[in-house]
KOLTORLUM-776640 format. One record per residue (C-alpha): residue number from 1; residue in one letter; z, x, y. Coordinates in steps of 0.05 Angstrom, whole numbers. Layout:
<sites>
<resi->NUM; resn->A; zz->Z; xx->X; yy->Y>
...
</sites>
This chain:
<sites>
<resi->1; resn->M; zz->0; xx->0; yy->0>
<resi->2; resn->G; zz->-23; xx->32; yy->64>
<resi->3; resn->W; zz->-7; xx->20; yy->137>
<resi->4; resn->P; zz->-61; xx->-34; yy->147>
<resi->5; resn->F; zz->-30; xx->-76; yy->91>
<resi->6; resn->R; zz->40; xx->-68; yy->118>
<resi->7; resn->A; zz->16; xx->-85; yy->189>
<resi->8; resn->K; zz->-18; xx->-148; yy->163>
<resi->9; resn->S; zz->45; xx->-168; yy->126>
<resi->10; resn->L; zz->87; xx->-158; yy->188>
<resi->11; resn->S; zz->38; xx->-198; yy->229>
<resi->12; resn->L; zz->40; xx->-255; yy->179>
<resi->13; resn->R; zz->117; xx->-254; yy->178>
<resi->14; resn->A; zz->119; xx->-254; yy->254>
<resi->15; resn->K; zz->73; xx->-315; yy->255>
<resi->16; resn->Q; zz->117; xx->-350; yy->204>
<resi->17; resn->L; zz->179; xx->-336; yy->247>
<resi->18; resn->R; zz->144; xx->-363; yy->309>
<resi->19; resn->E; zz->124; xx->-426; yy->272>
<resi->20; resn->S; zz->195; xx->-433; yy->246>
<resi->21; resn->A; zz->223; xx->-427; yy->316>
<resi->22; resn->R; zz->174; xx->-480; yy->341>
<resi->23; resn->D; zz->192; xx->-527; yy->285>
<resi->24; resn->T; zz->266; xx->-518; yy->299>
<resi->25; resn->Q; zz->255; xx->-529; yy->374>
<resi->26; resn->R; zz->216; xx->-593; yy->358>
<resi->27; resn->L; zz->272; xx->-618; yy->314>
<resi->28; resn->N; zz->325; xx->-600; yy->366>
<resi->29; resn->A; zz->284; xx->-637; yy->419>
<resi->30; resn->R; zz->286; xx->-699; yy->375>
<resi->31; resn->L; zz->360; xx->-690; yy->364>
<resi->32; resn->E; zz->381; xx->-674; yy->436>
<resi->33; resn->P; zz->402; xx->-742; yy->463>
<resi->34; resn->D; zz->391; xx->-760; yy->536>
<resi->35; resn->L; zz->434; xx->-811; yy->572>
<resi->36; resn->Q; zz->387; xx->-868; yy->551>
<resi->37; resn->E; zz->393; xx->-849; yy->478>
<resi->38; resn->L; zz->468; xx->-842; yy->483>
<resi->39; resn->T; zz->470; xx->-911; yy->513>
<resi->40; resn->E; zz->430; xx->-939; yy->455>
<resi->41; resn->L; zz->478; xx->-905; yy->406>
<resi->42; resn->L; zz->535; xx->-941; yy->442>
<resi->43; resn->G; zz->502; xx->-1008; yy->428>
<resi->44; resn->R; zz->517; xx->-1034; yy->498>
<resi->45; resn->E; zz->496; xx->-1024; yy->570>
<resi->46; resn->P; zz->535; xx->-970; yy->608>
<resi->47; resn->V; zz->586; xx->-994; yy->657>
<resi->48; resn->N; zz->570; xx->-977; yy->730>
<resi->49; resn->L; zz->634; xx->-958; yy->767>
<resi->50; resn->D; zz->601; xx->-927; yy->828>
<resi->51; resn->T; zz->631; xx->-968; yy->884>
<resi->52; resn->P; zz->644; xx->-959; yy->959>
<resi->53; resn->E; zz->717; xx->-947; yy->944>
<resi->54; resn->L; zz->699; xx->-880; yy->914>
<resi->55; resn->Q; zz->668; xx->-855; yy->978>
<resi->56; resn->R; zz->729; xx->-877; yy->1018>
<resi->57; resn->F; zz->775; xx->-845; yy->966>
<resi->58; resn->L; zz->743; xx->-776; yy->963>
<resi->59; resn->A; zz->702; xx->-765; yy->1027>
<resi->60; resn->G; zz->733; xx->-711; yy->1072>
<resi->61; resn->R; zz->791; xx->-698; yy->1024>
<resi->62; resn->R; zz->812; xx->-636; yy->985>
<resi->63; resn->V; zz->799; xx->-652; yy->912>
<resi->64; resn->M; zz->826; xx->-611; yy->853>
<resi->65; resn->V; zz->802; xx->-616; yy->781>
<resi->66; resn->T; zz->843; xx->-584; yy->726>
<resi->67; resn->G; zz->806; xx->-566; yy->662>
<resi->68; resn->A; zz->745; xx->-560; yy->707>
<resi->69; resn->G; zz->703; xx->-524; yy->655>
<resi->70; resn->G; zz->709; xx->-576; yy->600>
<resi->71; resn->S; zz->661; xx->-633; yy->585>
<resi->72; resn->I; zz->700; xx->-684; yy->626>
<resi->73; resn->G; zz->727; xx->-636; yy->678>
<resi->74; resn->S; zz->658; xx->-607; yy->694>
<resi->75; resn->E; zz->628; xx->-677; yy->701>
<resi->76; resn->L; zz->685; xx->-697; yy->746>
<resi->77; resn->C; zz->667; xx->-637; yy->790>
<resi->78; resn->R; zz->594; xx->-658; yy->792>
<resi->79; resn->Q; zz->611; xx->-730; yy->808>
<resi->80; resn->A; zz->664; xx->-712; yy->861>
<resi->81; resn->A; zz->614; xx->-667; yy->896>
<resi->82; resn->R; zz->570; xx->-728; yy->910>
<resi->83; resn->Y; zz->623; xx->-758; yy->955>
<resi->84; resn->T; zz->627; xx->-701; yy->1006>
<resi->85; resn->P; zz->698; xx->-676; yy->995>
<resi->86; resn->E; zz->725; xx->-628; yy->1047>
<resi->87; resn->R; zz->739; xx->-579; yy->991>
<resi->88; resn->L; zz->731; xx->-579; yy->915>
<resi->89; resn->I; zz->782; xx->-535; yy->877>
<resi->90; resn->L; zz->765; xx->-519; yy->805>
<resi->91; resn->V; zz->825; xx->-501; yy->762>
<resi->92; resn->E; zz->807; xx->-472; yy->693>
<resi->93; resn->R; zz->838; xx->-419; yy->648>
<resi->94; resn->S; zz->772; xx->-401; yy->613>
<resi->95; resn->E; zz->734; xx->-351; yy->655>
<resi->96; resn->A; zz->668; xx->-366; yy->620>
<resi->97; resn->A; zz->674; xx->-441; yy->629>
<resi->98; resn->L; zz->694; xx->-433; yy->702>
<resi->99; resn->F; zz->635; xx->-387; yy->715>
<resi->100; resn->D; zz->586; xx->-438; yy->687>
<resi->101; resn->I; zz->610; xx->-499; yy->727>
<resi->102; resn->D; zz->617; xx->-457; yy->790>
<resi->103; resn->R; zz->546; xx->-433; yy->783>
<resi->104; resn->Q; zz->519; xx->-503; yy->770>
<resi->105; resn->L; zz->554; xx->-532; yy->830>
<resi->106; resn->R; zz->532; xx->-477; yy->878>
<resi->107; resn->E; zz->459; xx->-486; yy->856>
<resi->108; resn->R; zz->462; xx->-561; yy->866>
<resi->109; resn->W; zz->508; xx->-570; yy->925>
<resi->110; resn->I; zz->492; xx->-517; yy->977>
<resi->111; resn->G; zz->545; xx->-515; yy->1030>
<resi->112; resn->L; zz->599; xx->-547; yy->987>
<resi->113; resn->D; zz->667; xx->-515; yy->1002>
<resi->114; resn->L; zz->680; xx->-494; yy->931>
<resi->115; resn->Y; zz->738; xx->-453; yy->903>
<resi->116; resn->P; zz->737; xx->-432; yy->829>
<resi->117; resn->T; zz->808; xx->-414; yy->807>
<resi->118; resn->I; zz->829; xx->-382; yy->742>
<resi->119; resn->C; zz->896; xx->-414; yy->727>
<resi->120; resn->D; zz->936; xx->-440; yy->668>
<resi->121; resn->I; zz->974; xx->-504; yy->687>
<resi->122; resn->T; zz->1035; xx->-479; yy->648>
<resi->123; resn->D; zz->1040; xx->-418; yy->695>
<resi->124; resn->V; zz->1086; xx->-445; yy->749>
<resi->125; resn->A; zz->1081; xx->-386; yy->796>
<resi->126; resn->R; zz->1005; xx->-384; yy->794>
<resi->127; resn->L; zz->1000; xx->-459; yy->803>
<resi->128; resn->Q; zz->1046; xx->-457; yy->863>
<resi->129; resn->H; zz->1003; xx->-403; yy->894>
<resi->130; resn->V; zz->939; xx->-445; yy->883>
<resi->131; resn->F; zz->971; xx->-506; yy->915>
<resi->132; resn->E; zz->997; xx->-466; yy->975>
<resi->133; resn->A; zz->928; xx->-437; yy->986>
<resi->134; resn->H; zz->887; xx->-501; yy->980>
<resi->135; resn->R; zz->934; xx->-560; yy->993>
<resi->136; resn->P; zz->897; xx->-613; yy->952>
<resi->137; resn->D; zz->900; xx->-687; yy->969>
<resi->138; resn->V; zz->874; xx->-713; yy->903>
<resi->139; resn->V; zz->883; xx->-682; yy->833>
<resi->140; resn->F; zz->844; xx->-702; yy->772>
<resi->141; resn->H; zz->882; xx->-675; yy->712>
<resi->142; resn->A; zz->833; xx->-662; yy->655>
<resi->143; resn->A; zz->865; xx->-599; yy->626>
<resi->144; resn->A; zz->889; xx->-613; yy->556>
<resi->145; resn->H; zz->886; xx->-598; yy->483>
<resi->146; resn->K; zz->848; xx->-658; yy->454>
<resi->147; resn->H; zz->823; xx->-645; yy->384>
<resi->148; resn->V; zz->865; xx->-684; yy->334>
<resi->149; resn->P; zz->862; xx->-640; yy->271>
<resi->150; resn->M; zz->872; xx->-576; yy->311>
<resi->151; resn->M; zz->935; xx->-603; yy->344>
<resi->152; resn->E; zz->963; xx->-625; yy->277>
<resi->153; resn->L; zz->962; xx->-551; yy->259>
<resi->154; resn->N; zz->988; xx->-528; yy->327>
<resi->155; resn->P; zz->1037; xx->-580; yy->351>
<resi->156; resn->G; zz->1077; xx->-531; yy->393>
<resi->157; resn->E; zz->1015; xx->-515; yy->434>
<resi->158; resn->A; zz->1000; xx->-589; yy->443>
<resi->159; resn->I; zz->1071; xx->-599; yy->469>
<resi->160; resn->K; zz->1066; xx->-539; yy->515>
<resi->161; resn->N; zz->998; xx->-557; yy->545>
<resi->162; resn->N; zz->995; xx->-633; yy->544>
<resi->163; resn->I; zz->1068; xx->-649; yy->559>
<resi->164; resn->L; zz->1101; xx->-590; yy->593>
<resi->165; resn->G; zz->1037; xx->-572; yy->630>
<resi->166; resn->T; zz->1032; xx->-643; yy->657>
<resi->167; resn->R; zz->1105; xx->-641; yy->677>
<resi->168; resn->I; zz->1095; xx->-575; yy->714>
<resi->169; resn->L; zz->1032; xx->-600; yy->749>
<resi->170; resn->V; zz->1065; xx->-666; yy->770>
<resi->171; resn->D; zz->1126; xx->-629; yy->798>
<resi->172; resn->V; zz->1082; xx->-581; yy->838>
<resi->173; resn->C; zz->1041; xx->-640; yy->863>
<resi->174; resn->L; zz->1104; xx->-675; yy->887>
<resi->175; resn->Q; zz->1130; xx->-612; yy->921>
<resi->176; resn->H; zz->1064; xx->-606; yy->959>
<resi->177; resn->R; zz->1060; xx->-680; yy->975>
<resi->178; resn->V; zz->995; xx->-693; yy->938>
<resi->179; resn->D; zz->974; xx->-764; yy->952>
<resi->180; resn->S; zz->940; xx->-781; yy->886>
<resi->181; resn->L; zz->940; xx->-754; yy->815>
<resi->182; resn->V; zz->900; xx->-784; yy->757>
<resi->183; resn->L; zz->919; xx->-762; yy->687>
<resi->184; resn->I; zz->865; xx->-767; yy->633>
<resi->185; resn->S; zz->897; xx->-797; yy->571>
<resi->186; resn->T; zz->869; xx->-828; yy->507>
<resi->187; resn->D; zz->867; xx->-892; yy->466>
<resi->188; resn->K; zz->901; xx->-851; yy->412>
<resi->189; resn->A; zz->965; xx->-858; yy->454>
<resi->190; resn->V; zz->970; xx->-931; yy->428>
<resi->191; resn->H; zz->1018; xx->-929; yy->369>
<resi->192; resn->P; zz->1004; xx->-855; yy->361>
<resi->193; resn->T; zz->996; xx->-827; yy->291>
<resi->194; resn->S; zz->973; xx->-758; yy->314>
<resi->195; resn->V; zz->1005; xx->-701; yy->352>
<resi->196; resn->M; zz->951; xx->-706; yy->405>
<resi->197; resn->G; zz->963; xx->-781; yy->415>
<resi->198; resn->A; zz->1038; xx->-772; yy->418>
<resi->199; resn->T; zz->1035; xx->-715; yy->469>
<resi->200; resn->K; zz->988; xx->-756; yy->512>
<resi->201; resn->R; zz->1034; xx->-816; yy->510>
<resi->202; resn->L; zz->1091; xx->-772; yy->533>
<resi->203; resn->A; zz->1047; xx->-745; yy->589>
<resi->204; resn->E; zz->1033; xx->-816; yy->610>
<resi->205; resn->M; zz->1108; xx->-829; yy->613>
<resi->206; resn->I; zz->1117; xx->-769; yy->660>
<resi->207; resn->V; zz->1066; xx->-799; yy->707>
<resi->208; resn->Q; zz->1096; xx->-869; yy->701>
<resi->209; resn->T; zz->1164; xx->-846; yy->725>
<resi->210; resn->V; zz->1139; xx->-817; yy->791>
<resi->211; resn->P; zz->1171; xx->-858; yy->848>
<resi->212; resn->A; zz->1122; xx->-907; yy->879>
<resi->213; resn->D; zz->1136; xx->-880; yy->949>
<resi->214; resn->A; zz->1116; xx->-809; yy->927>
<resi->215; resn->G; zz->1042; xx->-824; yy->920>
<resi->216; resn->R; zz->992; xx->-856; yy->872>
<resi->217; resn->Y; zz->1004; xx->-822; yy->806>
<resi->218; resn->L; zz->971; xx->-858; yy->747>
<resi->219; resn->A; zz->934; xx->-848; yy->682>
<resi->220; resn->V; zz->869; xx->-870; yy->649>
<resi->221; resn->R; zz->860; xx->-880; yy->574>
<resi->222; resn->F; zz->793; xx->-859; yy->545>
<resi->223; resn->G; zz->759; xx->-877; yy->481>
<resi->224; resn->N; zz->717; xx->-822; yy->449>
<resi->225; resn->V; zz->669; xx->-793; yy->500>
<resi->226; resn->I; zz->601; xx->-792; yy->466>
<resi->227; resn->G; zz->564; xx->-727; yy->474>
<resi->228; resn->S; zz->625; xx->-687; yy->498>
<resi->229; resn->S; zz->643; xx->-620; yy->469>
<resi->230; resn->G; zz->672; xx->-629; yy->399>
<resi->231; resn->S; zz->652; xx->-702; yy->393>
<resi->232; resn->V; zz->613; xx->-729; yy->334>
<resi->233; resn->V; zz->545; xx->-731; yy->368>
<resi->234; resn->P; zz->537; xx->-655; yy->379>
<resi->235; resn->I; zz->569; xx->-642; yy->312>
<resi->236; resn->F; zz->521; xx->-689; yy->276>
<resi->237; resn->R; zz->463; xx->-658; yy->316>
<resi->238; resn->Q; zz->481; xx->-588; yy->291>
<resi->239; resn->Q; zz->489; xx->-612; yy->220>
<resi->240; resn->I; zz->422; xx->-647; yy->220>
<resi->241; resn->A; zz->387; xx->-586; yy->250>
<resi->242; resn->S; zz->415; xx->-542; yy->194>
<resi->243; resn->G; zz->391; xx->-589; yy->140>
<resi->244; resn->G; zz->457; xx->-625; yy->126>
<resi->245; resn->P; zz->500; xx->-650; yy->99>
<resi->246; resn->V; zz->525; xx->-695; yy->156>
<resi->247; resn->T; zz->600; xx->-704; yy->145>
<resi->248; resn->V; zz->635; xx->-770; yy->158>
<resi->249; resn->T; zz->709; xx->-775; yy->143>
<resi->250; resn->H; zz->710; xx->-848; yy->119>
<resi->251; resn->P; zz->657; xx->-903; yy->109>
<resi->252; resn->E; zz->697; xx->-952; yy->152>
<resi->253; resn->M; zz->718; xx->-904; yy->207>
<resi->254; resn->R; zz->706; xx->-936; yy->275>
<resi->255; resn->R; zz->715; xx->-911; yy->345>
<resi->256; resn->Y; zz->708; xx->-937; yy->416>
<resi->257; resn->F; zz->658; xx->-895; yy->456>
<resi->258; resn->M; zz->640; xx->-884; yy->528>
<resi->259; resn->T; zz->590; xx->-839; yy->562>
<resi->260; resn->I; zz->611; xx->-779; yy->602>
<resi->261; resn->P; zz->589; xx->-812; yy->668>
<resi->262; resn->E; zz->629; xx->-875; yy->650>
<resi->263; resn->A; zz->690; xx->-833; yy->634>
<resi->264; resn->T; zz->688; xx->-793; yy->698>
<resi->265; resn->Q; zz->674; xx->-853; yy->742>
<resi->266; resn->L; zz->731; xx->-890; yy->710>
<resi->267; resn->V; zz->778; xx->-833; yy->729>
<resi->268; resn->M; zz->755; xx->-834; yy->801>
<resi->269; resn->Q; zz->754; xx->-910; yy->806>
<resi->270; resn->A; zz->825; xx->-915; yy->778>
<resi->271; resn->G; zz->848; xx->-866; yy->831>
<resi->272; resn->A; zz->814; xx->-908; yy->884>
<resi->273; resn->I; zz->844; xx->-976; yy->863>
<resi->274; resn->G; zz->910; xx->-955; yy->833>
<resi->275; resn->G; zz->976; xx->-965; yy->867>
<resi->276; resn->G; zz->1016; xx->-916; yy->824>
<resi->277; resn->G; zz->1048; xx->-917; yy->755>
<resi->278; resn->E; zz->990; xx->-954; yy->721>
<resi->279; resn->V; zz->952; xx->-936; yy->659>
<resi->280; resn->F; zz->879; xx->-959; yy->663>
<resi->281; resn->L; zz->827; xx->-975; yy->610>
<resi->282; resn->L; zz->752; xx->-986; yy->612>
<resi->283; resn->D; zz->718; xx->-1044; yy->576>
<resi->284; resn->M; zz->683; xx->-1004; yy->521>
<resi->285; resn->G; zz->653; xx->-1062; yy->483>
<resi->286; resn->E; zz->658; xx->-1063; yy->407>
<resi->287; resn->P; zz->678; xx->-1003; yy->366>
<resi->288; resn->V; zz->622; xx->-963; yy->333>
<resi->289; resn->R; zz->621; xx->-949; yy->259>
<resi->290; resn->I; zz->615; xx->-873; yy->251>
<resi->291; resn->L; zz->574; xx->-878; yy->187>
<resi->292; resn->E; zz->522; xx->-922; yy->222>
<resi->293; resn->L; zz->521; xx->-873; yy->280>
<resi->294; resn->A; zz->505; xx->-816; yy->232>
<resi->295; resn->E; zz->450; xx->-856; yy->199>
<resi->296; resn->T; zz->419; xx->-874; yy->266>
<resi->297; resn->M; zz->418; xx->-802; yy->289>
<resi->298; resn->I; zz->385; xx->-780; yy->224>
<resi->299; resn->R; zz->330; xx->-832; yy->232>
<resi->300; resn->R; zz->320; xx->-812; yy->305>
<resi->301; resn->A; zz->306; xx->-742; yy->281>
<resi->302; resn->G; zz->249; xx->-770; yy->239>
<resi->303; resn->L; zz->287; xx->-758; yy->173>
<resi->304; resn->T; zz->310; xx->-802; yy->116>
<resi->305; resn->V; zz->382; xx->-809; yy->93>
<resi->306; resn->G; zz->390; xx->-786; yy->21>
<resi->307; resn->R; zz->322; xx->-755; yy->16>
<resi->308; resn->D; zz->320; xx->-705; yy->74>
<resi->309; resn->I; zz->393; xx->-705; yy->95>
<resi->310; resn->D; zz->455; xx->-724; yy->55>
<resi->311; resn->I; zz->516; xx->-757; yy->85>
<resi->312; resn->R; zz->581; xx->-733; yy->55>
<resi->313; resn->I; zz->646; xx->-773; yy->57>
<resi->314; resn->T; zz->701; xx->-721; yy->66>
<resi->315; resn->G; zz->764; xx->-764; yy->75>
<resi->316; resn->P; zz->806; xx->-776; yy->137>
<resi->317; resn->R; zz->837; xx->-714; yy->169>
<resi->318; resn->P; zz->911; xx->-708; yy->186>
<resi->319; resn->G; zz->931; xx->-754; yy->244>
<resi->320; resn->E; zz->868; xx->-796; yy->242>
<resi->321; resn->K; zz->867; xx->-872; yy->242>
<resi->322; resn->L; zz->810; xx->-914; yy->214>
<resi->323; resn->F; zz->812; xx->-958; yy->276>
<resi->324; resn->E; zz->837; xx->-943; yy->346>
<resi->325; resn->E; zz->877; xx->-998; yy->379>
<resi->326; resn->L; zz->867; xx->-1025; yy->449>
<resi->327; resn->T; zz->923; xx->-1077; yy->446>
<resi->328; resn->S; zz->986; xx->-1087; yy->406>
<resi->329; resn->A; zz->1045; xx->-1134; yy->401>
<resi->330; resn->E; zz->1083; xx->-1091; yy->452>
<resi->331; resn->Q; zz->1025; xx->-1069; yy->495>
<resi->332; resn->H; zz->975; xx->-1116; yy->529>
<resi->333; resn->T; zz->925; xx->-1108; yy->585>
<resi->334; resn->R; zz->912; xx->-1148; yy->647>
<resi->335; resn->P; zz->852; xx->-1150; yy->695>
<resi->336; resn->T; zz->844; xx->-1110; yy->759>
<resi->337; resn->S; zz->799; xx->-1118; yy->819>
<resi->338; resn->H; zz->742; xx->-1086; yy->779>
<resi->339; resn->P; zz->714; xx->-1132; yy->724>
<resi->340; resn->K; zz->706; xx->-1076; yy->674>
<resi->341; resn->I; zz->773; xx->-1042; yy->685>
<resi->342; resn->S; zz->840; xx->-1068; yy->660>
<resi->343; resn->V; zz->910; xx->-1041; yy->666>
<resi->344; resn->W; zz->962; xx->-1035; yy->611>
<resi->345; resn->D; zz->1029; xx->-1070; yy->612>
<resi->346; resn->L; zz->1071; xx->-1016; yy->581>
<resi->347; resn->P; zz->1145; xx->-1013; yy->563>
<resi->348; resn->P; zz->1186; xx->-986; yy->621>
<resi->349; resn->T; zz->1213; xx->-915; yy->618>
<resi->350; resn->T; zz->1262; xx->-877; yy->662>
<resi->351; resn->P; zz->1265; xx->-806; yy->690>
<resi->352; resn->I; zz->1327; xx->-794; yy->648>
<resi->353; resn->Q; zz->1290; xx->-811; yy->584>
<resi->354; resn->V; zz->1232; xx->-766; yy->603>
<resi->355; resn->Q; zz->1277; xx->-708; yy->622>
<resi->356; resn->A; zz->1315; xx->-714; yy->555>
<resi->357; resn->A; zz->1248; xx->-712; yy->519>
<resi->358; resn->I; zz->1226; xx->-651; yy->559>
<resi->359; resn->D; zz->1291; xx->-614; yy->543>
<resi->360; resn->T; zz->1284; xx->-629; yy->468>
<resi->361; resn->L; zz->1211; xx->-610; yy->465>
<resi->362; resn->T; zz->1218; xx->-546; yy->506>
<resi->363; resn->A; zz->1262; xx->-518; yy->451>
<resi->364; resn->V; zz->1209; xx->-526; yy->396>
<resi->365; resn->I; zz->1144; xx->-502; yy->427>
<resi->366; resn->N; zz->1149; xx->-438; yy->387>
<resi->367; resn->A; zz->1182; xx->-469; yy->326>
<resi->368; resn->P; zz->1148; xx->-481; yy->259>
<resi->369; resn->A; zz->1101; xx->-542; yy->259>
<resi->370; resn->P; zz->1148; xx->-588; yy->220>
<resi->371; resn->H; zz->1204; xx->-576; yy->271>
<resi->372; resn->A; zz->1158; xx->-591; yy->329>
<resi->373; resn->I; zz->1133; xx->-655; yy->296>
<resi->374; resn->A; zz->1205; xx->-676; yy->281>
<resi->375; resn->A; zz->1222; xx->-666; yy->354>
<resi->376; resn->L; zz->1163; xx->-709; yy->375>
<resi->377; resn->R; zz->1187; xx->-764; yy->329>
<resi->378; resn->Q; zz->1256; xx->-759; yy->357>
<resi->379; resn->T; zz->1233; xx->-765; yy->430>
<resi->380; resn->L; zz->1179; xx->-817; yy->419>
<resi->381; resn->P; zz->1200; xx->-871; yy->369>
<resi->382; resn->E; zz->1131; xx->-904; yy->371>
<resi->383; resn->Y; zz->1100; xx->-841; yy->340>
<resi->384; resn->H; zz->1090; xx->-853; yy->266>
<resi->385; resn->P; zz->1050; xx->-797; yy->233>
<resi->386; resn->E; zz->1060; xx->-828; yy->164>
<resi->387; resn->S; zz->1019; xx->-889; yy->187>
<resi->388; resn->A; zz->955; xx->-849; yy->193>
<resi->389; resn->Q; zz->901; xx->-868; yy->142>
<resi->390; resn->S; zz->903; xx->-820; yy->83>
<resi->391; resn->T; zz->855; xx->-853; yy->35>
<resi->392; resn->G; zz->810; xx->-800; yy->5>
<resi->393; resn->P; zz->737; xx->-802; yy->-13>
<resi->394; resn->D; zz->750; xx->-813; yy->-87>
<resi->395; resn->H; zz->769; xx->-885; yy->-71>
<resi->396; resn->H; zz->700; xx->-901; yy->-45>
<resi->397; resn->A; zz->635; xx->-905; yy->-84>
<resi->398; resn->S; zz->587; xx->-876; yy->-33>
<resi->399; resn->R; zz->514; xx->-894; yy->-38>
<resi->400; resn->H; zz->497; xx->-827; yy->-7>
<resi->401; resn->A; zz->478; xx->-765; yy->-46>
<resi->402; resn->S; zz->533; xx->-714; yy->-59>
<resi->403; resn->A; zz->533; xx->-651; yy->-17>
<resi->404; resn->T; zz->569; xx->-610; yy->-70>
<resi->405; resn->T; zz->503; xx->-584; yy->-99>
<resi->406; resn->P; zz->452; xx->-541; yy->-63>
<resi->407; resn->K; zz->406; xx->-582; yy->-19>
<resi->408; resn->R; zz->335; xx->-569; yy->2>
<resi->409; resn->P; zz->327; xx->-561; yy->77>
<resi->410; resn->S; zz->296; xx->-618; yy->116>
<resi->411; resn->P; zz->219; xx->-619; yy->118>
<resi->412; resn->A; zz->218; xx->-599; yy->191>
<resi->413; resn->L; zz->257; xx->-536; yy->175>
<resi->414; resn->E; zz->224; xx->-524; yy->107>
<resi->415; resn->A; zz->156; xx->-521; yy->141>
<resi->416; resn->A; zz->177; xx->-455; yy->171>
</sites>
């Protein structure tokens, strides 16, 4: 074999690689959902929360976003920039994430008074310095640990960031006379069965106990934000692109979903209409069956379930419920001035109760996971981790092909 033969072989291999890359790009283009496609996946029309109150609420004011580099935090920054704030302060502990959102905003909003700030909300001294330097009027608190299975394994970190971090931030806001703070919470705070849900419920209680005359401090409960980092849509997209299997934890798993623009506008709208102490909720329509969502995304990629891509039922993960709750015997909602936003009627809590919980939980942030979970149960009686669905996949006869044997790649990838 001489050089001409080897050169021809290399040329053919290069051509195959280029064709493979093009096929993968075409598949990814079919998989990459735009806002219209995400809306169709929701099975309902998106809720428009863009109202004149938002302009009055944010225009000419100093706005701070914690967790500014995350999916929700970064969209809050983009949305807030539209309303001509006097200054936009980005608080984020990840340098890479902060760099990305800072660059995006500077390219889009020339002339915006923008301050990217590397800061961990649990660092009291650093947070004080940031507030003294920028004196925010409005704070959107998106910094949090949010992934349910990860927090089951790291409950001390969930306590430190979601509860103690919120307490530190609220105290600093009160010291600096911040007019409005909106905490981003979750529907998993209703009868929580997960560490994440329990820590978010306790964060809500911190906000609820702020005196009414101190400012408008309130919370917003989200459903799952479709398309956000770590949500099922990007995970399913990656699994489909790699030929499967697509993993679903349970055939009957259902979740309430909202788009990122809906989520961020809800946060801002709640801040605009809230009086203080409330926990708000968006009308998210009917819950979406995760298995059907997976099937829809596979079809949208031009593939067939069971032939090109398998769906594998893996069993619920620790802390997961089959169904999220929006009401309960103890917790109901009532309407607000906006037809698509309601407010929870929650059991009252006192600063003494919250402080006792903080004292107990501070002692276990570096303790073994069982000790931290026991402390959460002690401080939040409504937290019942044993109530989480634990039914495994063996109890369900799935019609989908098993993913335990090697699987041929999808035709789009095989054509490479």
